[in-house]
SETINU-58505 format. One record per residue: x, y negated, z negated of N, C-alpha, C in turn. Coordinates in steps of 0.1 Angstrom, whole numbers, m for minus. Each point is the difference from the previous one (the first is absolute). Layout:
BEGIN
<pt n_c1="X" n_c2="Y" n_c3="Z" ca_c1="X" ca_c2="Y" ca_c3="Z" c_c1="X" c_c2="Y" c_c3="Z"/>
...
***
This chain:
BEGIN
<pt n_c1="7" n_c2="11" n_c3="2" ca_c1="m9" ca_c2="m10" ca_c3="m2" c_c1="10" c_c2="m12" c_c3="0"/>
<pt n_c1="m1" n_c2="m8" n_c3="7" ca_c1="6" ca_c2="m12" ca_c3="5" c_c1="m2" c_c2="m14" c_c3="m12"/>
<pt n_c1="7" n_c2="m6" n_c3="m2" ca_c1="1" ca_c2="m12" ca_c3="m9" c_c1="m9" c_c2="m10" c_c3="5"/>
<pt n_c1="m4" n_c2="m9" n_c3="m8" ca_c1="m10" ca_c2="m9" ca_c3="5" c_c1="9" c_c2="m11" c_c3="11"/>
<pt n_c1="13" n_c2="m4" n_c3="m5" ca_c1="8" ca_c2="m7" ca_c3="11" c_c1="5" c_c2="7" c_c3="13"/>
<pt n_c1="3" n_c2="12" n_c3="0" ca_c1="2" ca_c2="8" ca_c3="9" c_c1="m14" c_c2="3" c_c3="10"/>
<pt n_c1="m10" n_c2="1" n_c3="m6" ca_c1="m13" ca_c2="1" ca_c3="10" c_c1="m3" c_c2="m14" c_c3="4"/>
<pt n_c1="4" n_c2="m10" n_c3="m6" ca_c1="m3" ca_c2="m12" ca_c3="6" c_c1="9" c_c2="m5" c_c3="12"/>
<pt n_c1="12" n_c2="4" n_c3="m2" ca_c1="10" ca_c2="m1" ca_c3="9" c_c1="m1" c_c2="8" c_c3="12"/>
<pt n_c1="m6" n_c2="12" n_c3="m1" ca_c1="m5" ca_c2="9" ca_c3="10" c_c1="m15" c_c2="m5" c_c3="9"/>
<pt n_c1="m8" n_c2="m5" n_c3="m6" ca_c1="m12" ca_c2="m7" ca_c3="2" c_c1="4" c_c2="m10" c_c3="8"/>
<pt n_c1="10" n_c2="m9" n_c3="m3" ca_c1="4" ca_c2="m12" ca_c3="9" c_c1="3" c_c2="5" c_c3="13"/>
<pt n_c1="12" n_c2="9" n_c3="0" ca_c1="4" ca_c2="6" ca_c3="11" c_c1="m8" c_c2="5" c_c3="10"/>
<pt n_c1="m10" n_c2="8" n_c3="m9" ca_c1="m10" ca_c2="8" ca_c3="12" c_c1="m8" c_c2="m9" c_c3="6"/>
<pt n_c1="m6" n_c2="m10" n_c3="m8" ca_c1="m11" ca_c2="m8" ca_c3="7" c_c1="5" c_c2="m13" c_c3="10"/>
<pt n_c1="13" n_c2="m4" n_c3="m6" ca_c1="8" ca_c2="m10" ca_c3="6" c_c1="5" c_c2="5" c_c3="15"/>
<pt n_c1="5" n_c2="10" n_c3="m1" ca_c1="10" ca_c2="8" ca_c3="11" c_c1="m8" c_c2="12" c_c3="9"/>
<pt n_c1="1" n_c2="11" n_c3="m12" ca_c1="m2" ca_c2="13" ca_c3="7" c_c1="m16" c_c2="1" c_c3="6"/>
<pt n_c1="m9" n_c2="m6" n_c3="m6" ca_c1="m14" ca_c2="1" ca_c3="2" c_c1="m1" c_c2="m3" c_c3="16"/>
<pt n_c1="7" n_c2="m8" n_c3="4" ca_c1="0" ca_c2="m10" ca_c3="13" c_c1="9" c_c2="7" c_c3="10"/>
<pt n_c1="9" n_c2="10" n_c3="m5" ca_c1="8" ca_c2="8" ca_c3="12" c_c1="m8" c_c2="8" c_c3="8"/>
<pt n_c1="9" n_c2="4" n_c3="13" ca_c1="m9" ca_c2="9" ca_c3="9" c_c1="m2" c_c2="14" c_c3="m6"/>
<pt n_c1="m12" n_c2="5" n_c3="8" ca_c1="m7" ca_c2="11" ca_c3="m6" c_c1="10" c_c2="12" c_c3="0"/>
<pt n_c1="m3" n_c2="10" n_c3="m8" ca_c1="10" ca_c2="11" ca_c3="m5" c_c1="4" c_c2="9" c_c3="14"/>
<pt n_c1="m9" n_c2="1" n_c3="12" ca_c1="4" ca_c2="7" ca_c3="9" c_c1="2" c_c2="m10" c_c3="13"/>
<pt n_c1="6" n_c2="m13" n_c3="m3" ca_c1="5" ca_c2="m7" ca_c3="11" c_c1="12" c_c2="6" c_c3="4"/>
<pt n_c1="6" n_c2="m1" n_c3="14" ca_c1="12" ca_c2="4" ca_c3="4" c_c1="10" c_c2="m8" c_c3="m7"/>
<pt n_c1="14" n_c2="6" n_c3="m4" ca_c1="12" ca_c2="m7" ca_c3="m7" c_c1="m6" c_c2="m7" c_c3="m14"/>
<pt n_c1="m10" n_c2="m8" n_c3="1" ca_c1="0" ca_c2="m8" ca_c3="m16" c_c1="m10" c_c2="6" c_c3="m9"/>
<pt n_c1="m8" n_c2="10" n_c3="5" ca_c1="m10" ca_c2="7" ca_c3="m7" c_c1="7" c_c2="8" c_c3="m13"/>
<pt n_c1="8" n_c2="8" n_c3="3" ca_c1="7" ca_c2="8" ca_c3="m13" c_c1="6" c_c2="m10" c_c3="m10"/>
<pt n_c1="7" n_c2="m9" n_c3="4" ca_c1="9" ca_c2="m7" ca_c3="m11" c_c1="m11" c_c2="m10" c_c3="m5"/>
<pt n_c1="m14" n_c2="m5" n_c3="6" ca_c1="m10" ca_c2="m10" ca_c3="m9" c_c1="m6" c_c2="12" c_c3="m8"/>
<pt n_c1="m5" n_c2="10" n_c3="5" ca_c1="m6" ca_c2="10" ca_c3="m9" c_c1="9" c_c2="3" c_c3="m13"/>
<pt n_c1="13" n_c2="3" n_c3="2" ca_c1="8" ca_c2="4" ca_c3="m11" c_c1="0" c_c2="m14" c_c3="m9"/>
<pt n_c1="1" n_c2="m10" n_c3="4" ca_c1="m3" ca_c2="m12" ca_c3="m10" c_c1="m11" c_c2="2" c_c3="m7"/>
<pt n_c1="m11" n_c2="2" n_c3="6" ca_c1="m11" ca_c2="m2" ca_c3="m7" c_c1="m2" c_c2="11" c_c3="m11"/>
<pt n_c1="6" n_c2="12" n_c3="7" ca_c1="m4" ca_c2="12" ca_c3="m11" c_c1="12" c_c2="m3" c_c3="m14"/>
<pt n_c1="10" n_c2="m4" n_c3="3" ca_c1="10" ca_c2="m6" ca_c3="m13" c_c1="m6" c_c2="m9" c_c3="m9"/>
<pt n_c1="m9" n_c2="m13" n_c3="6" ca_c1="m7" ca_c2="m7" ca_c3="m7" c_c1="m13" c_c2="7" c_c3="m9"/>
<pt n_c1="m6" n_c2="10" n_c3="8" ca_c1="m9" ca_c2="6" ca_c3="m7" c_c1="5" c_c2="9" c_c3="m12"/>
<pt n_c1="10" n_c2="4" n_c3="1" ca_c1="6" ca_c2="9" ca_c3="m8" c_c1="3" c_c2="m7" c_c3="m12"/>
<pt n_c1="3" n_c2="m14" n_c3="m2" ca_c1="1" ca_c2="m9" ca_c3="m10" c_c1="m12" c_c2="m6" c_c3="m4"/>
<pt n_c1="m11" n_c2="1" n_c3="6" ca_c1="m13" ca_c2="m9" ca_c3="m2" c_c1="m9" c_c2="13" c_c3="m5"/>
<pt n_c1="0" n_c2="11" n_c3="3" ca_c1="m9" ca_c2="10" ca_c3="m5" c_c1="m1" c_c2="4" c_c3="m14"/>
<pt n_c1="m8" n_c2="5" n_c3="m5" ca_c1="1" ca_c2="5" ca_c3="m11" c_c1="8" c_c2="16" c_c3="m1"/>
<pt n_c1="m4" n_c2="6" n_c3="9" ca_c1="6" ca_c2="15" ca_c3="5" c_c1="1" c_c2="0" c_c3="13"/>
<pt n_c1="11" n_c2="2" n_c3="5" ca_c1="4" ca_c2="3" ca_c3="14" c_c1="8" c_c2="10" c_c3="5"/>
<pt n_c1="m6" n_c2="10" n_c3="9" ca_c1="5" ca_c2="11" ca_c3="5" c_c1="9" c_c2="m4" c_c3="13"/>
<pt n_c1="5" n_c2="10" n_c3="7" ca_c1="7" ca_c2="0" ca_c3="12" c_c1="m12" c_c2="m5" c_c3="12"/>
<pt n_c1="m1" n_c2="m12" n_c3="m3" ca_c1="m10" ca_c2="m5" ca_c3="15" c_c1="3" c_c2="0" c_c3="14"/>
<pt n_c1="m6" n_c2="4" n_c3="6" ca_c1="1" ca_c2="1" ca_c3="17" c_c1="0" c_c2="m17" c_c3="6"/>
<pt n_c1="m11" n_c2="m7" n_c3="m2" ca_c1="m3" ca_c2="m9" ca_c3="4" c_c1="m6" c_c2="m9" c_c3="m9"/>
<pt n_c1="3" n_c2="m15" n_c3="3" ca_c1="m8" ca_c2="m11" ca_c3="m4" c_c1="m2" c_c2="m8" c_c3="12"/>
<pt n_c1="m8" n_c2="m2" n_c3="10" ca_c1="0" ca_c2="m6" ca_c3="8" c_c1="m1" c_c2="m15" c_c3="m2"/>
<pt n_c1="m1" n_c2="m7" n_c3="12" ca_c1="1" ca_c2="m16" ca_c3="m4" c_c1="m14" c_c2="m6" c_c3="m3"/>
<pt n_c1="m1" n_c2="m11" n_c3="m7" ca_c1="m12" ca_c2="m6" ca_c3="m5" c_c1="m9" c_c2="8" c_c3="m9"/>
<pt n_c1="8" n_c2="13" n_c3="m7" ca_c1="m7" ca_c2="5" ca_c3="m11" c_c1="m1" c_c2="m9" c_c3="m12"/>
<pt n_c1="m11" n_c2="2" n_c3="m8" ca_c1="0" ca_c2="m10" ca_c3="m11" c_c1="m3" c_c2="7" c_c3="m9"/>
<pt n_c1="6" n_c2="0" n_c3="m12" ca_c1="m1" ca_c2="4" ca_c3="m13" c_c1="1" c_c2="m4" c_c3="m12"/>
<pt n_c1="m2" n_c2="m14" n_c3="0" ca_c1="0" ca_c2="m8" ca_c3="m11" c_c1="18" c_c2="1" c_c3="m6"/>
<pt n_c1="2" n_c2="1" n_c3="m13" ca_c1="11" ca_c2="0" ca_c3="m4" c_c1="2" c_c2="15" c_c3="m2"/>
<pt n_c1="m8" n_c2="8" n_c3="3" ca_c1="1" ca_c2="15" ca_c3="2" c_c1="2" c_c2="8" c_c3="m14"/>
<pt n_c1="3" n_c2="m9" n_c3="m11" ca_c1="1" ca_c2="6" ca_c3="m13" c_c1="m9" c_c2="10" c_c3="m6"/>
<pt n_c1="m11" n_c2="1" n_c3="5" ca_c1="m7" ca_c2="11" ca_c3="m6" c_c1="m5" c_c2="10" c_c3="12"/>
<pt n_c1="10" n_c2="2" n_c3="13" ca_c1="m1" ca_c2="9" ca_c3="7" c_c1="9" c_c2="12" c_c3="m2"/>
<pt n_c1="m7" n_c2="13" n_c3="0" ca_c1="9" ca_c2="10" ca_c3="3" c_c1="1" c_c2="7" c_c3="12"/>
<pt n_c1="10" n_c2="5" n_c3="6" ca_c1="m1" ca_c2="5" ca_c3="14" c_c1="10" c_c2="14" c_c3="m1"/>
<pt n_c1="m2" n_c2="12" n_c3="5" ca_c1="7" ca_c2="11" ca_c3="1" c_c1="8" c_c2="0" c_c3="12"/>
<pt n_c1="9" n_c2="12" n_c3="1" ca_c1="7" ca_c2="2" ca_c3="11" c_c1="m4" c_c2="2" c_c3="13"/>
<pt n_c1="5" n_c2="m5" n_c3="10" ca_c1="m3" ca_c2="4" ca_c3="11" c_c1="m14" c_c2="m8" c_c3="8"/>
<pt n_c1="m4" n_c2="m11" n_c3="m8" ca_c1="m12" ca_c2="m6" ca_c3="4" c_c1="4" c_c2="m14" c_c3="6"/>
<pt n_c1="m11" n_c2="m4" n_c3="8" ca_c1="2" ca_c2="m13" ca_c3="7" c_c1="m14" c_c2="m10" c_c3="m1"/>
<pt n_c1="6" n_c2="m12" n_c3="0" ca_c1="m12" ca_c2="m9" ca_c3="0" c_c1="3" c_c2="m9" c_c3="14"/>
<pt n_c1="m14" n_c2="1" n_c3="6" ca_c1="1" ca_c2="m6" ca_c3="15" c_c1="2" c_c2="m17" c_c3="3"/>
<pt n_c1="0" n_c2="m5" n_c3="9" ca_c1="m1" ca_c2="m14" ca_c3="5" c_c1="m12" c_c2="m6" c_c3="m6"/>
<pt n_c1="m1" n_c2="m10" n_c3="m6" ca_c1="m10" ca_c2="m8" ca_c3="m3" c_c1="m10" c_c2="9" c_c3="m11"/>
<pt n_c1="7" n_c2="8" n_c3="m7" ca_c1="m9" ca_c2="6" ca_c3="m9" c_c1="m2" c_c2="m10" c_c3="m15"/>
<pt n_c1="m9" n_c2="2" n_c3="m7" ca_c1="m2" ca_c2="m9" ca_c3="m12" c_c1="m2" c_c2="14" c_c3="m12"/>
<pt n_c1="11" n_c2="1" n_c3="m9" ca_c1="0" ca_c2="9" ca_c3="m13" c_c1="3" c_c2="m9" c_c3="m11"/>
<pt n_c1="m9" n_c2="1" n_c3="m6" ca_c1="m2" ca_c2="m11" ca_c3="m16" c_c1="7" c_c2="10" c_c3="m9"/>
<pt n_c1="3" n_c2="m10" n_c3="m10" ca_c1="3" ca_c2="9" ca_c3="m12" c_c1="m9" c_c2="13" c_c3="m7"/>
<pt n_c1="2" n_c2="6" n_c3="m9" ca_c1="m9" ca_c2="9" ca_c3="m3" c_c1="m5" c_c2="12" c_c3="10"/>
<pt n_c1="13" n_c2="2" n_c3="8" ca_c1="m2" ca_c2="10" ca_c3="13" c_c1="12" c_c2="12" c_c3="m2"/>
<pt n_c1="m5" n_c2="12" n_c3="m2" ca_c1="13" ca_c2="11" ca_c3="0" c_c1="m4" c_c2="8" c_c3="14"/>
<pt n_c1="12" n_c2="m1" n_c3="6" ca_c1="m2" ca_c2="7" ca_c3="14" c_c1="12" c_c2="13" c_c3="m2"/>
<pt n_c1="m5" n_c2="12" n_c3="4" ca_c1="7" ca_c2="12" ca_c3="m1" c_c1="12" c_c2="1" c_c3="11"/>
<pt n_c1="4" n_c2="13" n_c3="2" ca_c1="11" ca_c2="2" ca_c3="8" c_c1="m10" c_c2="6" c_c3="15"/>
<pt n_c1="10" n_c2="m4" n_c3="11" ca_c1="m4" ca_c2="4" ca_c3="12" c_c1="m10" c_c2="m6" c_c3="6"/>
<pt n_c1="m4" n_c2="m13" n_c3="m6" ca_c1="m13" ca_c2="m8" ca_c3="2" c_c1="3" c_c2="m10" c_c3="13"/>
<pt n_c1="m7" n_c2="1" n_c3="10" ca_c1="1" ca_c2="m9" ca_c3="11" c_c1="m11" c_c2="m7" c_c3="2"/>
<pt n_c1="3" n_c2="m15" n_c3="1" ca_c1="m7" ca_c2="m11" ca_c3="0" c_c1="m1" c_c2="m7" c_c3="11"/>
<pt n_c1="m9" n_c2="2" n_c3="8" ca_c1="0" ca_c2="m4" ca_c3="13" c_c1="m1" c_c2="m21" c_c3="0"/>
<pt n_c1="4" n_c2="m7" n_c3="9" ca_c1="m3" ca_c2="m12" ca_c3="0" c_c1="m16" c_c2="m6" c_c3="m3"/>
<pt n_c1="1" n_c2="m11" n_c3="m9" ca_c1="m13" ca_c2="m8" ca_c3="m4" c_c1="m7" c_c2="6" c_c3="m9"/>
<pt n_c1="7" n_c2="12" n_c3="m8" ca_c1="m9" ca_c2="5" ca_c3="m11" c_c1="1" c_c2="m12" c_c3="m11"/>
<pt n_c1="m15" n_c2="1" n_c3="m7" ca_c1="m3" ca_c2="m9" ca_c3="m9" c_c1="m4" c_c2="7" c_c3="m13"/>
<pt n_c1="8" n_c2="m1" n_c3="m14" ca_c1="m3" ca_c2="7" ca_c3="m11" c_c1="m8" c_c2="m13" c_c3="m7"/>
<pt n_c1="m10" n_c2="1" n_c3="m3" ca_c1="m9" ca_c2="m11" ca_c3="m10" c_c1="5" c_c2="1" c_c3="m14"/>
<pt n_c1="3" n_c2="m10" n_c3="m8" ca_c1="6" ca_c2="2" ca_c3="m12" c_c1="m12" c_c2="m6" c_c3="m10"/>
<pt n_c1="m15" n_c2="m8" n_c3="6" ca_c1="m8" ca_c2="m5" ca_c3="m9" c_c1="m11" c_c2="m2" c_c3="7"/>
<pt n_c1="m14" n_c2="m3" n_c3="m4" ca_c1="m9" ca_c2="m3" ca_c3="5" c_c1="m4" c_c2="m14" c_c3="m8"/>
<pt n_c1="m9" n_c2="m9" n_c3="7" ca_c1="m9" ca_c2="m10" ca_c3="m6" c_c1="m8" c_c2="4" c_c3="m9"/>
<pt n_c1="m5" n_c2="m7" n_c3="m10" ca_c1="m10" ca_c2="4" ca_c3="m9" c_c1="m10" c_c2="m8" c_c3="8"/>
<pt n_c1="m13" n_c2="7" n_c3="m3" ca_c1="m12" ca_c2="m7" ca_c3="10" c_c1="m13" c_c2="2" c_c3="m12"/>
<pt n_c1="4" n_c2="1" n_c3="m13" ca_c1="m16" ca_c2="2" ca_c3="m9" c_c1="m7" c_c2="m8" c_c3="0"/>
<pt n_c1="5" n_c2="m14" n_c3="0" ca_c1="m9" ca_c2="m12" ca_c3="m1" c_c1="m3" c_c2="m5" c_c3="9"/>
<pt n_c1="m15" n_c2="m4" n_c3="4" ca_c1="m5" ca_c2="m7" ca_c3="14" c_c1="1" c_c2="m13" c_c3="m3"/>
<pt n_c1="2" n_c2="m4" n_c3="m13" ca_c1="0" ca_c2="m14" ca_c3="m3" c_c1="14" c_c2="m7" c_c3="2"/>
<pt n_c1="10" n_c2="10" n_c3="0" ca_c1="16" ca_c2="m9" ca_c3="3" c_c1="3" c_c2="4" c_c3="12"/>
<pt n_c1="6" n_c2="m8" n_c3="7" ca_c1="5" ca_c2="6" ca_c3="16" c_c1="11" c_c2="11" c_c3="m3"/>
<pt n_c1="m3" n_c2="10" n_c3="8" ca_c1="9" ca_c2="11" ca_c3="1" c_c1="15" c_c2="m3" c_c3="m2"/>
<pt n_c1="5" n_c2="m11" n_c3="8" ca_c1="17" ca_c2="m5" ca_c3="0" c_c1="1" c_c2="m4" c_c3="m14"/>
<pt n_c1="m11" n_c2="m2" n_c3="m9" ca_c1="6" ca_c2="m9" ca_c3="m14" c_c1="m2" c_c2="13" c_c3="m11"/>
<pt n_c1="m4" n_c2="11" n_c3="4" ca_c1="m4" ca_c2="11" ca_c3="m10" c_c1="15" c_c2="10" c_c3="m4"/>
<pt n_c1="9" n_c2="m4" n_c3="6" ca_c1="12" ca_c2="6" ca_c3="m1" c_c1="2" c_c2="15" c_c3="6"/>
<pt n_c1="10" n_c2="5" n_c3="m4" ca_c1="2" ca_c2="17" ca_c3="6" c_c1="m1" c_c2="9" c_c3="m8"/>
<pt n_c1="m3" n_c2="12" n_c3="3" ca_c1="1" ca_c2="12" ca_c3="m7" c_c1="12" c_c2="10" c_c3="1"/>
<pt n_c1="9" n_c2="m4" n_c3="m8" ca_c1="13" ca_c2="8" ca_c3="0" c_c1="2" c_c2="13" c_c3="m7"/>
<pt n_c1="m11" n_c2="4" n_c3="m8" ca_c1="m2" ca_c2="11" ca_c3="m11" c_c1="m1" c_c2="14" c_c3="8"/>
<pt n_c1="9" n_c2="4" n_c3="5" ca_c1="m3" ca_c2="13" ca_c3="6" c_c1="14" c_c2="7" c_c3="0"/>
<pt n_c1="m1" n_c2="16" n_c3="2" ca_c1="12" ca_c2="5" ca_c3="0" c_c1="10" c_c2="m3" c_c3="15"/>
<pt n_c1="12" n_c2="5" n_c3="m2" ca_c1="8" ca_c2="0" ca_c3="11" c_c1="m6" c_c2="5" c_c3="13"/>
<pt n_c1="4" n_c2="m4" n_c3="12" ca_c1="m3" ca_c2="8" ca_c3="10" c_c1="14" c_c2="9" c_c3="3"/>
<pt n_c1="m6" n_c2="12" n_c3="5" ca_c1="9" ca_c2="10" ca_c3="m2" c_c1="0" c_c2="7" c_c3="16"/>
<pt n_c1="12" n_c2="2" n_c3="5" ca_c1="m2" ca_c2="3" ca_c3="13" c_c1="11" c_c2="15" c_c3="m2"/>
<pt n_c1="m8" n_c2="12" n_c3="1" ca_c1="10" ca_c2="12" ca_c3="m5" c_c1="8" c_c2="3" c_c3="13"/>
<pt n_c1="10" n_c2="9" n_c3="m3" ca_c1="9" ca_c2="7" ca_c3="12" c_c1="m7" c_c2="4" c_c3="10"/>
<pt n_c1="9" n_c2="m3" n_c3="13" ca_c1="m3" ca_c2="5" ca_c3="10" c_c1="m15" c_c2="m5" c_c3="7"/>
<pt n_c1="m2" n_c2="m13" n_c3="1" ca_c1="m12" ca_c2="m7" ca_c3="1" c_c1="5" c_c2="m10" c_c3="14"/>
<pt n_c1="m11" n_c2="m1" n_c3="10" ca_c1="1" ca_c2="m6" ca_c3="12" c_c1="m8" c_c2="m10" c_c3="m2"/>
<pt n_c1="4" n_c2="m13" n_c3="m2" ca_c1="m12" ca_c2="m13" ca_c3="1" c_c1="m1" c_c2="m7" c_c3="14"/>
<pt n_c1="m9" n_c2="3" n_c3="8" ca_c1="m2" ca_c2="m5" ca_c3="11" c_c1="2" c_c2="m17" c_c3="3"/>
<pt n_c1="1" n_c2="m3" n_c3="14" ca_c1="0" ca_c2="m17" ca_c3="0" c_c1="m12" c_c2="m7" c_c3="m3"/>
<pt n_c1="1" n_c2="m11" n_c3="m8" ca_c1="m10" ca_c2="m9" ca_c3="m7" c_c1="m9" c_c2="10" c_c3="m11"/>
<pt n_c1="5" n_c2="9" n_c3="m3" ca_c1="m9" ca_c2="8" ca_c3="m10" c_c1="m1" c_c2="m10" c_c3="m12"/>
<pt n_c1="m8" n_c2="m2" n_c3="m8" ca_c1="m5" ca_c2="m8" ca_c3="m12" c_c1="m2" c_c2="13" c_c3="m13"/>
<pt n_c1="7" n_c2="m4" n_c3="m9" ca_c1="m1" ca_c2="7" ca_c3="m14" c_c1="m6" c_c2="m10" c_c3="m10"/>
<pt n_c1="m14" n_c2="2" n_c3="m3" ca_c1="m4" ca_c2="m8" ca_c3="m14" c_c1="5" c_c2="4" c_c3="m13"/>
<pt n_c1="m2" n_c2="m9" n_c3="m10" ca_c1="11" ca_c2="2" ca_c3="m10" c_c1="m4" c_c2="13" c_c3="m9"/>
<pt n_c1="12" n_c2="4" n_c3="m4" ca_c1="0" ca_c2="11" ca_c3="m11" c_c1="m6" c_c2="15" c_c3="5"/>
<pt n_c1="5" n_c2="3" n_c3="11" ca_c1="m6" ca_c2="15" ca_c3="6" c_c1="15" c_c2="6" c_c3="2"/>
<pt n_c1="m4" n_c2="14" n_c3="0" ca_c1="11" ca_c2="9" ca_c3="3" c_c1="m1" c_c2="7" c_c3="14"/>
<pt n_c1="11" n_c2="0" n_c3="8" ca_c1="m1" ca_c2="6" ca_c3="13" c_c1="8" c_c2="15" c_c3="m3"/>
<pt n_c1="m6" n_c2="11" n_c3="2" ca_c1="3" ca_c2="11" ca_c3="m4" c_c1="11" c_c2="6" c_c3="11"/>
<pt n_c1="8" n_c2="11" n_c3="m8" ca_c1="13" ca_c2="3" ca_c3="7" c_c1="m6" c_c2="6" c_c3="15"/>
<pt n_c1="10" n_c2="m3" n_c3="9" ca_c1="m2" ca_c2="7" ca_c3="14" c_c1="m13" c_c2="m6" c_c3="6"/>
<pt n_c1="m4" n_c2="m12" n_c3="m3" ca_c1="m13" ca_c2="m4" ca_c3="7" c_c1="4" c_c2="m10" c_c3="12"/>
<pt n_c1="m9" n_c2="m5" n_c3="8" ca_c1="3" ca_c2="m7" ca_c3="11" c_c1="m11" c_c2="m12" c_c3="m3"/>
<pt n_c1="3" n_c2="m14" n_c3="2" ca_c1="m10" ca_c2="m10" ca_c3="0" c_c1="m1" c_c2="m5" c_c3="14"/>
<pt n_c1="m10" n_c2="0" n_c3="8" ca_c1="2" ca_c2="m4" ca_c3="16" c_c1="m2" c_c2="m15" c_c3="0"/>
<pt n_c1="3" n_c2="m1" n_c3="10" ca_c1="4" ca_c2="m15" ca_c3="3" c_c1="m14" c_c2="m9" c_c3="m3"/>
<pt n_c1="m1" n_c2="m12" n_c3="m5" ca_c1="m12" ca_c2="m8" ca_c3="m1" c_c1="m7" c_c2="7" c_c3="m12"/>
<pt n_c1="5" n_c2="11" n_c3="m5" ca_c1="m10" ca_c2="4" ca_c3="m12" c_c1="0" c_c2="m8" c_c3="m12"/>
<pt n_c1="m12" n_c2="m2" n_c3="m9" ca_c1="m1" ca_c2="m7" ca_c3="m11" c_c1="m1" c_c2="10" c_c3="m9"/>
<pt n_c1="9" n_c2="1" n_c3="m9" ca_c1="m1" ca_c2="13" ca_c3="m12" c_c1="m7" c_c2="m10" c_c3="m14"/>
<pt n_c1="m10" n_c2="3" n_c3="m3" ca_c1="m9" ca_c2="m3" ca_c3="m11" c_c1="m1" c_c2="12" c_c3="m11"/>
<pt n_c1="5" n_c2="11" n_c3="1" ca_c1="0" ca_c2="9" ca_c3="m12" c_c1="13" c_c2="9" c_c3="3"/>
<pt n_c1="3" n_c2="8" n_c3="m8" ca_c1="11" ca_c2="9" ca_c3="m1" c_c1="m3" c_c2="11" c_c3="14"/>
<pt n_c1="13" n_c2="1" n_c3="4" ca_c1="1" ca_c2="10" ca_c3="10" c_c1="4" c_c2="14" c_c3="m5"/>
<pt n_c1="m9" n_c2="10" n_c3="4" ca_c1="8" ca_c2="15" ca_c3="m6" c_c1="11" c_c2="5" c_c3="9"/>
<pt n_c1="9" n_c2="8" n_c3="m7" ca_c1="11" ca_c2="7" ca_c3="9" c_c1="0" c_c2="3" c_c3="8"/>
<pt n_c1="6" n_c2="m1" n_c3="10" ca_c1="1" ca_c2="4" ca_c3="15" c_c1="m13" c_c2="2" c_c3="8"/>
<pt n_c1="m4" n_c2="m14" n_c3="m2" ca_c1="m13" ca_c2="m7" ca_c3="8" c_c1="5" c_c2="m7" c_c3="11"/>
<pt n_c1="m7" n_c2="m1" n_c3="7" ca_c1="m1" ca_c2="m10" ca_c3="14" c_c1="m13" c_c2="m10" c_c3="m2"/>
<pt n_c1="3" n_c2="m13" n_c3="m4" ca_c1="m11" ca_c2="m10" ca_c3="m3" c_c1="m1" c_c2="m11" c_c3="12"/>
<pt n_c1="m11" n_c2="m5" n_c3="4" ca_c1="1" ca_c2="m11" ca_c3="7" c_c1="m15" c_c2="m6" c_c3="0"/>
<pt n_c1="0" n_c2="m11" n_c3="5" ca_c1="m12" ca_c2="m11" ca_c3="3" c_c1="m1" c_c2="m8" c_c3="m13"/>
<pt n_c1="m11" n_c2="m8" n_c3="m3" ca_c1="m4" ca_c2="m12" ca_c3="m6" c_c1="m12" c_c2="3" c_c3="m8"/>
<pt n_c1="m2" n_c2="3" n_c3="m10" ca_c1="9" ca_c2="5" ca_c3="m8" c_c1="8" c_c2="16" c_c3="2"/>
<pt n_c1="11" n_c2="1" n_c3="m4" ca_c1="6" ca_c2="13" ca_c3="5" c_c1="m6" c_c2="11" c_c3="m6"/>
<pt n_c1="m3" n_c2="11" n_c3="12" ca_c1="m6" ca_c2="12" ca_c3="m6" c_c1="11" c_c2="10" c_c3="5"/>
<pt n_c1="m4" n_c2="14" n_c3="m8" ca_c1="7" ca_c2="10" ca_c3="6" c_c1="m3" c_c2="5" c_c3="11"/>
<pt n_c1="10" n_c2="1" n_c3="13" ca_c1="m2" ca_c2="5" ca_c3="12" c_c1="1" c_c2="17" c_c3="m1"/>
<pt n_c1="9" n_c2="2" n_c3="m5" ca_c1="3" ca_c2="18" ca_c3="m4" c_c1="13" c_c2="m2" c_c3="m9"/>
<pt n_c1="1" n_c2="16" n_c3="m2" ca_c1="12" ca_c2="m2" ca_c3="m8" c_c1="14" c_c2="8" c_c3="9"/>
<pt n_c1="11" n_c2="1" n_c3="m6" ca_c1="11" ca_c2="3" ca_c3="7" c_c1="4" c_c2="14" c_c3="m3"/>
<pt n_c1="m7" n_c2="4" n_c3="m10" ca_c1="2" ca_c2="14" ca_c3="m7" c_c1="m11" c_c2="8" c_c3="6"/>
<pt n_c1="4" n_c2="12" n_c3="5" ca_c1="m11" ca_c2="10" ca_c3="5" c_c1="m4" c_c2="9" c_c3="m9"/>
<pt n_c1="m13" n_c2="3" n_c3="m1" ca_c1="m6" ca_c2="8" ca_c3="m10" c_c1="5" c_c2="15" c_c3="4"/>
<pt n_c1="5" n_c2="0" n_c3="m9" ca_c1="5" ca_c2="16" ca_c3="m2" c_c1="m5" c_c2="11" c_c3="m7"/>
***
């Protein structure tokens, strides 16, 4: 776990420079750009395995509450808030958005924008060997089970069982990756 000063320095390096460098798969400049982003993440995240990719414009705040396992990657333009646990071998396509809170809407006498946010929920957990498709949205505090696939554009509003393929808005189980034996 990085000290507050170290985390601050690497946060400045990440958002001031590495965030803007070419994408990880751009010839010649992609690999060193990705290496710098990964180095920053190792010093910013609460826990960090051997990451494969952190692509350009991935946003994760200070990263102080994020845990990520070995061989996982974060795609371009993804938003990963604190209170997120990412397992091993997780593939995150571009523009995946993990939501951290919701607006309070209980009072009709007060404008919704003035009611504050609901931040009291468990962490979002993405278990091992998960594939999150392009522009998938995960609402706060859900668990994506091991070996699951979240289809492109899916909106996850509840936990996803292990080895499931889910899609749609709201996301529903399309089928299981495990055969009935």
